[in-house]
Every structure is written in structure tokens, then in C-alpha cells.
N, C-alpha and C positions, 0 to 999 in steps of 0.2 A: 504494500500500500504506500503510495507516494505521499510525501509530506508537501503540502502546498502553503501558500502564503495567507490562507484564510485563518489558520491557527498558528501564528508565529511563536517562536520561543522568545520570551521576554525576561529581563532581569529586574528584580525588585530590590532596590537599595534602601537601607534604613535611613529614616529621617533624623535619627539620634546622632548621626555623624560618626558612627563607629566603623563604617565601611563594610558591614556585614550584608550579604546579599542572599536572596532566594532566586531560584530559576524555575519558571513555570511557563505554561502556554495559555494563550487567551484567544477568544473568538472575536475577530475584528468586526463582525456584523453586530454583535451584541454590545461590545465595548470598544467603540472607535476612539475614545479619548484615552488619556493615560490612566492606568489603574492605580488605585490606592487601597492597600489591604492592611489590616491590623494584625501583625504577627509577632511572634516571640523573638527578641534579640538577646542571645546569650551573653553578649559583651556587656550589656547594661543590666541584664537579669530581669527584664520586664517586657510587656507587650508595647510596641510602638508602631507607628504608621510606616509602611514600606511603600515607596512610590516607584512606578515604572520609570526606568531610564532608557534613553534611546541613544 
């Protein structure tokens, strides 16, 4: 099954400034703008917002 550009791989970077990242995929039809997810950052030991970087 070929991977297309409808579900690209994106990198989520922590807004706490630690440089910690998560890698995931997103659907461009449902989320055309930059994603922001609240996930755990082990560098600061709490949940923070992670924003999509391009």
C-alpha cells in the first residue's frame, strides 16, 4: 500500500522549549491547519501543548 500525501508524517514539538518531539500522521482533509495536541513531556514531567512544525 503506497503512502500518499493525504496523510503526511508530521513532527510535534513541545511548546515548553525542551526540544522534545513526537512523530505522528495526520489527515490533511480533516486538519488542514497546524495541529496542537496536549501530550506528556518527560523533560519537564508534565503535560504541555505540542505544536506541529513544518
